[in-house]
C-alpha positions in Angstrom: 2.6 -5.7 -34.5 5.9 -4.9 -33.1 9.1 -4.1 -34.3 11.3 -6.3 -36.9 14.5 -5.0 -35.3 16.3 -7.3 -32.8 14.7 -6.6 -29.4 16.5 -4.6 -26.5 18.0 -7.3 -23.9 16.3 -6.5 -20.6 20.5 -6.5 -19.0 20.7 -3.6 -21.1 18.7 -1.7 -18.5 21.1 -0.7 -15.8 19.2 1.6 -13.8 16.0 1.6 -11.9 14.7 5.5 -11.2 12.4 5.5 -7.7 10.8 8.8 -7.5 9.5 9.7 -4.1 5.9 10.8 -3.2 4.9 14.4 -3.4 3.8 14.4 0.2 7.6 14.3 1.1 8.7 16.7 -1.2 6.4 19.6 0.8 7.8 19.2 4.1 10.1 21.3 6.3 14.0 20.5 5.4 14.7 18.4 8.2 11.1 16.2 7.7 12.1 15.5 4.3 15.2 14.1 5.4 14.3 12.3 8.0 11.4 10.6 5.4 13.7 9.7 2.6 16.2 8.4 5.3 13.2 6.0 6.4 12.4 5.5 2.6 15.8 4.4 1.6 15.9 2.3 4.5 13.0 0.9 3.7 13.9 0.0 -0.1 17.2 -1.5 1.0 15.3 -4.2 2.9 12.8 -4.7 -0.1 16.1 -5.7 -1.9 17.3 -7.6 0.5 14.4 -9.6 1.1 13.7 -10.4 -3.0 18.0 -11.1 -3.2 18.5 -8.7 -5.5 22.1 -7.4 -6.2 23.1 -4.1 -6.8 26.4 -2.0 -7.9 24.8 2.0 -6.1 22.7 3.4 -4.9 22.6 7.0 -5.3 20.2 9.5 -3.8 19.7 12.7 -4.9 16.3 15.0 -3.7 13.5 13.7 -4.9 14.8 10.6 -6.4 16.8 7.3 -6.1 19.2 5.9 -8.8 20.2 2.1 -8.3 22.3 0.5 -10.3 21.4 -3.3 -11.5 21.0 -5.3 -14.1 17.5 -6.6 -12.4 16.0 -3.7 -13.1 12.7 -5.2 -14.0 12.5 -7.1 -10.8 13.6 -4.1 -8.9 10.8 -2.1 -10.1 7.9 -4.5 -9.6 9.1 -5.3 -5.9 9.7 -1.4 -5.6 6.2 -0.6 -6.7 4.9 -1.6 -3.5 7.0 0.5 -1.3 4.8 3.2 0.7 6.8 6.6 -0.3 7.7 5.6 -3.7 5.5 7.8 -6.3 6.5 5.7 -9.5 9.5 3.4 -10.7 11.4 3.2 -14.0 14.0 1.1 -15.5 16.2 2.6 -17.4 19.5 3.2 -19.3 21.8 5.5 -18.0 24.6 7.7 -20.2 25.9 10.6 -20.2 24.2 13.8 -20.9 26.3 14.7 -24.1 23.7 15.2 -26.8 25.0 12.2 -29.1 25.0 9.8 -26.3 21.2 10.6 -25.7 20.2 10.3 -29.2 22.3 7.1 -29.4 20.4 5.5 -26.3 17.1 6.8 -27.0 17.3 4.9 -30.8 18.3 1.6 -28.8 15.3 1.8 -26.3 12.7 2.9 -29.1 14.0 0.1 -31.0 13.1 -2.3 -28.7 9.9 -0.7 -27.0 8.0 1.3 -29.8 5.2 -0.5 -31.5 4.7 -0.1 -35.4 2.2 2.5 -36.6 1.6 4.2 -33.4 1.6 7.6 -32.4 4.6 8.9 -30.0 5.7 11.9 -28.2 9.5 12.3 -26.3 9.1 14.3 -22.9 12.0 15.3 -21.1 13.0 16.4 -17.4 15.9 18.6 -16.9 18.2 19.1 -13.5 21.4 21.3 -13.9 22.8 23.5 -16.2 23.4 22.4 -20.2 23.7 24.3 -23.5 20.3 23.1 -24.5 16.9 23.2 -23.2 14.4 20.6 -22.6 12.4 21.4 -25.6 15.6 21.0 -27.7 15.8 17.8 -26.3 12.1 16.5 -27.5 12.4 17.7 -30.9 15.8 16.7 -31.5 15.3 13.3 -30.3 12.0 12.9 -31.8 13.5 13.9 -35.3 15.7 11.6 -35.0 13.5 8.4 -34.0 11.2 9.7 -36.7 14.1 9.2 -39.5 16.0 6.4 -38.2 13.0 3.8 -37.2 11.6 5.1 -40.7 10.0 1.3 -41.2 8.2 1.3 -38.1 5.7 4.7 -39.9 5.5 6.6 -36.6 3.9 9.6 -35.9 4.0 12.5 -34.0 1.2 13.1 -31.5 2.4 15.5 -28.6 -1.2 15.6 -27.3 -2.5 12.0 -27.1 0.6 9.7 -27.9 -0.1 5.6 -27.8 3.6 5.4 -26.6 6.2 7.8 -25.0 10.0 8.0 -24.7 11.4 9.8 -21.7 14.4 11.1 -21.1 15.7 12.5 -17.7 18.8 14.7 -17.4 20.3 15.2 -14.2 23.5 17.4 -14.4 26.2 15.4 -16.5 24.0 12.4 -16.3 20.5 11.4 -18.5 18.3 8.3 -18.4 16.4 6.8 -21.0 13.5 4.8 -20.2 9.6 4.6 -22.0 7.6 2.6 -19.0 6.7 4.6 -15.6 5.2 1.8 -13.0 2.8 3.6 -10.7 3.6 3.3 -6.9 1.2 3.6 -3.5 2.7 7.1 -2.7 1.4 8.3 0.5 4.8 7.9 3.7 7.6 5.8 4.1 6.3 3.0 6.7 8.1 3.9 9.8 7.5 7.4 9.8 4.5 7.2 12.1 3.7 5.4 15.2 2.5 1.9 15.5 -1.3 1.2 15.1 -3.4 -2.2 16.0 -4.7 -3.8 12.7 -7.8 -6.1 13.6 -7.9 -8.2 10.7 -11.0 -10.7 10.3 -10.0 -12.1 7.1 -12.1 -10.1 4.8 -11.4 -7.1 2.3 -12.9 -4.1 3.9 -10.6 -4.7 7.3 -7.3 -5.6 4.8 -8.3 -2.1 3.4 -8.5 -0.2 6.2 -5.2 -1.8 7.2 -3.3 -1.1 4.2 -5.1 2.5 3.8 -3.0 3.4 7.9 0.3 1.7 6.6 0.2 4.1 3.7 0.2 7.0 6.1 3.2 5.6 7.6 1.9 3.6 10.7 3.8 0.2 11.0 0.7 -2.2 11.5 0.9 -5.0 14.6 -1.9 -7.5 13.0 -4.2 -8.8 15.5 -7.4 -11.6 14.7 -9.4 -11.8 17.6 -11.6 -15.2 17.4 -15.0 -14.6 18.4 -15.1 -17.8 20.1 -13.9 -21.3 21.0 -15.9 -22.8 17.9 -14.5 -20.7 15.4 -13.3 -22.8 12.5 -9.6 -22.8 11.4 -10.2 -22.4 8.3 -11.3 -18.7 8.9 -8.4 -18.6 10.7 -6.4 -19.6 7.2 -8.6 -16.8 5.5 -6.7 -14.0 8.0 -3.4 -15.6 7.3 -4.1 -14.9 3.9 -5.1 -11.4 4.2 -2.0 -10.4 6.2 0.4 -12.1 3.6 -1.0 -9.9 1.2 -0.6 -6.9 3.3 3.2 -8.5 4.1 4.2 -7.5 0.9 3.9 -4.0 1.6 5.8 -3.6 4.7 9.0 -5.7 4.0 11.6 -4.9 6.4 8.9 -5.2 9.5 8.0 -7.8 11.7 6.2 -10.5 9.5 3.5 -11.9 12.4 0.5 -12.4 13.0 -1.2 -12.0 16.6 -4.4 -14.7 17.2 -6.4 -14.3 20.4 -9.4 -16.2 21.3 -12.5 -15.9 23.4 -13.7 -18.7 25.8 -17.0 -17.6 24.7 -20.2 -19.9 24.0 -21.9 -17.5 21.4 -24.8 -19.8 21.1 -25.6 -19.9 24.5 -25.9 -15.9 24.2 -28.0 -16.0 20.8 -30.1 -18.1 22.6 -31.0 -15.7 25.4 -30.3 -12.2 23.2 -31.0 -11.3 19.8 -28.1 -11.7 17.0 -28.3 -7.7 16.8 -27.4 -7.5 20.4 -24.8 -10.6 20.3 -23.1 -8.4 17.4 -22.6 -5.6 19.1 -21.5 -7.3 22.5 -18.7 -9.0 20.3 -18.0 -5.7 18.7 -17.0 -4.3 22.5 -15.3 -7.3 23.9 -13.2 -7.1 20.8 -12.0 -3.6 21.1 -11.5 -4.3 24.5 -8.9 -6.7 23.7 -7.4 -4.6 21.2 -6.8 -1.7 23.8 -4.9 -4.1 26.1 -2.9 -5.2 23.5 -2.3 -1.5 22.1 -1.1 -0.9 25.5 1.2 -3.6 25.4 2.7 -3.2 22.0 2.8 1.2 22.6 0.8 1.4 19.8 -1.4 4.1 19.5 -4.7 3.2 18.3 -6.8 0.5 16.6 -7.7 0.2 13.6 -10.9 -1.4 12.0 -12.4 -2.3 8.5 -15.8 -0.5 9.6 -18.2 1.2 6.9 -20.6 3.8 7.6 -23.8 1.5 6.8 -27.0 0.9 7.8 -25.9 -2.4 9.2 -26.3 -3.3 12.6 -22.7 -2.6 13.9 -21.9 0.3 11.5 -24.4 3.1 11.9 -22.9 6.3 13.4 -24.9 5.4 16.8 -23.7 2.1 17.2 -20.1 3.4 16.3 -20.1 5.5 18.9 -21.4 3.0 21.8 -18.9 0.7 20.4 -16.0 3.0 21.2 -17.1 3.8 24.4 -16.2 0.4 25.9 -12.3 1.7 25.2 -11.0 5.0 26.9 -7.7 6.1 26.1 -6.9 4.7 23.0 -8.5 6.1 19.5 -10.2 3.7 17.0 -9.3 4.4 13.3 -12.1 3.7 10.5 -10.4 4.9 7.8 -13.3 3.5 5.3 -16.0 5.7 7.0 -15.5 8.1 4.0 -15.7 5.5 1.1 -18.1 3.7 -0.9 -17.9 -0.2 -1.8 -16.9 0.9 -4.9 -13.8 2.6 -3.5 -12.9 0.2 -1.2 -13.0 -2.5 -3.9 -10.7 -0.8 -6.1 -8.2 -0.5 -3.1 -8.5 -4.4 -2.7 -7.3 -4.9 -6.4 -4.3 -3.0 -6.0 -4.0 -4.7 -2.7 -4.0 -7.7 -4.7 -7.1 -9.3 -2.7 -9.6 -11.5 -4.7 -12.2 -11.0 -2.1 -15.5 -9.5 -2.3 -16.8 -6.9 0.0 -19.5 -8.0 2.2 -23.2 -7.7 1.2 -24.4 -4.8 2.7 -27.7 -6.1 5.6 -30.0 -3.6 7.0 -30.8 -3.9 10.8 -32.4 -2.8 13.6 -29.8 -1.6 16.5 -31.0 -0.3 19.7 -30.8 3.7 19.5 -31.6 4.7 23.0 -30.0 5.1 26.4 -32.2 2.1 28.0 -31.2 -0.6 25.6 -27.6 0.7 26.1 -27.7 0.1 29.4 -29.2 -3.1 28.8 -26.5 -4.2 26.8 -24.1 -3.4 29.5 -25.7 -5.3 32.1 -25.8 -8.3 30.0 -21.9 -7.7 29.7 -21.6 -7.6 33.6 -23.0 -10.8 33.4 -21.0 -12.3 31.0 -17.9 -11.0 33.3 -16.4 -9.0 30.2 -13.2 -8.4 32.3 -12.7 -11.6 32.8 -13.3 -12.7 28.9 -10.3 -9.8 27.5 -8.0 -11.1 30.5 -8.2 -14.5 29.0 -8.3 -13.3 25.4 -5.3 -11.5 25.9 -3.6 -14.6 27.7 -4.3 -17.0 25.0 -2.7 -14.6 22.7 -0.3 -16.8 20.0 1.9 -15.4 17.9 1.8 -16.8 14.2 5.5 -16.5 11.9 4.3 -15.8 8.2 
């Protein structure tokens, strides 16, 4: 049961507080300044993209304060900006005690639930004639007495609802909700990477994780053959669009390349396991060429460490031998399927992870040499060249 009093209209919230990720705060002064500037640029790009108006944009150490009457929309969209630790919709007031008491009552009257325990938390920066504990005590008592009909009770250890008061010099901000952001580093503070998307959860999560480290993605899908169905490409588009919600301000493009390769004829002559390995090496070589053309510093794949034909340590090493001069990053190699699935939910994917399949993989030098022999018969260099020439850019 909610308060029977008149709810606080959303347009009374006039400020959004953006807290920078903790990693930014521990950087050297010059680096921190660059990262905060990049994060500010990315936030402004998101506001422009979603057509959100604001009247002021104030940057303070570790914080951004945006003056807007679209606070709920701003908080939701900016919670997907890398480098943002958390976001809150708030009412701005002065750091005068009476003003803070009045506005705290307004917020609590709107948001607090009848019969639930509560606590007041205070974060304070600057010189004032009161302490943070003073504010917590005074505001808490004011709410308990003024909202007696709600039958609130104080619980400082495990409150069911919390009112926050953030004081910075002569200003104060009152709020109840803290929306968690992705944290990490601002996108664009690190070099670009080619992200190989397959339309599955694994490759999408791998790309997202490198984006979280500040690397702008170059989305690339490489079709395995001329017979790949359009619906597979459509699945890749869906995952790319999900990722693009996290990189507003950067190119919204998907690059698609295709081999002139008849996989059916290959599998008729060789095992499916061998065919899979050949395709993986061919894909990496094509991605290598794209990375060089785009001045990218590496390739990202969704490989996990499994007893799967192409995802054992032995197999991954052999795949990497096909590309020299550019690193292949596999962010999922240290994660379990459960951990990967949780990140997929964060991104907004509804796809399930692929089931692990245990298959034998060629393990000795002689079998690897046989694989290379098959590649020479297929004229891999020509296939890579054709794939690069077939590259198409889809705007999403």
